[in-house]
C-alpha positions in Angstrom: -0.2 17.4 12.9 3.4 16.1 12.8 5.2 13.0 13.7 8.9 12.4 13.7 11.4 9.9 15.2 14.8 8.7 14.7 16.2 5.7 15.1 19.7 4.6 15.0 20.9 1.1 13.4 24.0 -1.0 12.9 23.8 -0.8 9.1 25.5 1.3 6.6 23.7 4.1 5.4 23.6 2.7 2.1 21.8 -0.9 3.5 19.7 1.4 5.4 18.3 3.1 2.8 17.9 -0.1 0.6 16.2 -1.6 3.3 13.4 1.9 3.5 13.3 1.9 -0.1 12.5 -1.3 -1.2 9.1 -0.5 -2.5 8.0 -4.3 -3.7 8.9 -5.6 -0.1 6.6 -2.8 1.4 4.0 -3.7 -0.8 3.9 -7.1 0.2 4.5 -6.1 4.1 1.3 -4.1 3.6 -0.7 -6.8 2.3 0.0 -9.2 5.1 -1.4 -6.7 7.3 -4.7 -6.7 5.3 -4.1 -3.3 3.2 -5.7 -4.2 -0.5 -2.7 -2.5 -2.5 -3.4 -1.9 -6.4 -0.4 -0.2 -8.0 -0.8 2.8 -10.4 1.2 2.7 -13.3 2.0 5.4 -15.3 0.5 5.7 -18.8 3.8 7.2 -20.1 7.1 6.4 -18.1 8.1 10.1 -18.1 5.0 11.3 -16.5 5.7 10.2 -12.9 2.4 8.9 -12.0 3.7 5.6 -10.3 1.9 4.8 -7.1 -0.6 3.1 -4.9 -4.3 3.2 -4.3 -4.6 1.5 -1.0 -8.0 0.5 1.1 -7.8 -0.7 4.2 -10.4 -0.9 7.7 -9.7 1.6 10.3 -12.3 1.8 13.3 -14.9 -0.2 11.4 -14.8 1.6 8.3 -12.9 1.4 4.9 -10.4 4.0 3.9 -8.9 4.8 1.0 -5.7 6.3 0.4 -3.6 7.6 -2.7 0.1 7.6 -2.1 3.0 8.3 -4.5 7.1 8.4 -4.3 7.7 12.1 -4.7 11.4 12.0 -4.0 14.2 9.5 -4.1 17.7 10.9 -3.5 19.7 7.6 -3.0 21.4 7.0 -0.5 19.7 10.0 1.7 16.2 10.7 1.3 12.7 9.3 0.5 9.5 11.1 0.2 6.3 10.1 -0.3 3.0 12.0 -0.9 -0.9 10.6 0.0 -4.0 12.0 -0.1 -7.5 10.4 0.8 -10.9 11.9 1.0 -10.2 14.0 4.3 -6.2 13.8 4.7 -3.1 14.9 2.9 -0.1 13.2 4.4 3.5 13.3 3.7 6.2 10.9 4.4 9.8 11.9 4.8 12.6 9.2 5.5 16.2 10.8 5.3 19.3 8.6 6.4 22.3 10.0 8.0 25.4 7.9 8.0 27.2 8.3 11.7 30.1 6.0 11.0 30.8 3.4 8.3 28.6 0.7 10.0 26.2 3.0 11.7 23.4 5.2 10.2 20.7 7.0 11.5 17.1 7.2 10.2 14.7 10.2 10.6 11.4 9.4 9.8 9.0 12.3 9.4 5.3 12.2 8.7 2.9 15.4 8.3 -0.9 14.9 8.6 -3.0 18.1 7.5 -6.8 18.0 7.5 -8.7 18.7 4.2 -12.3 19.3 5.7 -14.0 20.4 8.7 -14.2 16.7 10.0 -10.7 16.0 9.7 -9.8 19.2 11.0 -11.6 18.4 14.4 -10.2 14.7 14.4 -6.7 16.1 14.6 -7.6 18.7 17.3 -9.1 15.7 19.5 -6.1 13.8 18.4 -3.7 16.4 19.9 -5.0 16.0 23.4 -3.1 12.5 23.3 0.1 13.6 21.5 2.5 11.9 23.6 0.9 8.8 23.5 0.5 9.1 19.8 4.2 9.8 19.4 5.1 6.5 21.3 3.0 4.8 19.1 4.5 6.0 16.0 7.9 5.6 17.2 7.2 1.6 17.6 5.4 1.1 14.6 8.2 2.9 12.9 10.5 0.8 14.6 8.8 -2.3 13.6 8.5 -1.6 10.0 12.5 -0.7 10.0 13.0 -4.3 11.4 10.3 -6.1 9.1 12.0 -4.5 6.2 15.4 -5.3 7.2 14.5 -9.3 7.9 
């Protein structure tokens, strides 16, 4: 299942990219929202295994997710990949300069099931896709505003 949204901001493309790619600030933001964040440091710097183990409660059950940055092309694109017991997740954020002081953020998320239970959950969620799209857009707007401030 895919979600995407576009946000236009009164910031330069560099400023917007700096806001959304500030990984330590994202860590702090997640912790303030009740997510347990443990950073995974690579054994060897060239190995590129940097990422996070995330644990959070969702619908009364603890969920775990491993998330790691896969692409950081300044000042245009940042991608992350994650996996949990039942889902694979891909996050893509692309910044497009509209003018010197205006930029557009295109944020895309793709969720893929890894087992039959997750496939059923996603099929059920597709029934309310319009509402989920609105919630996704609102959450991304809140995230960008929190990262700017």
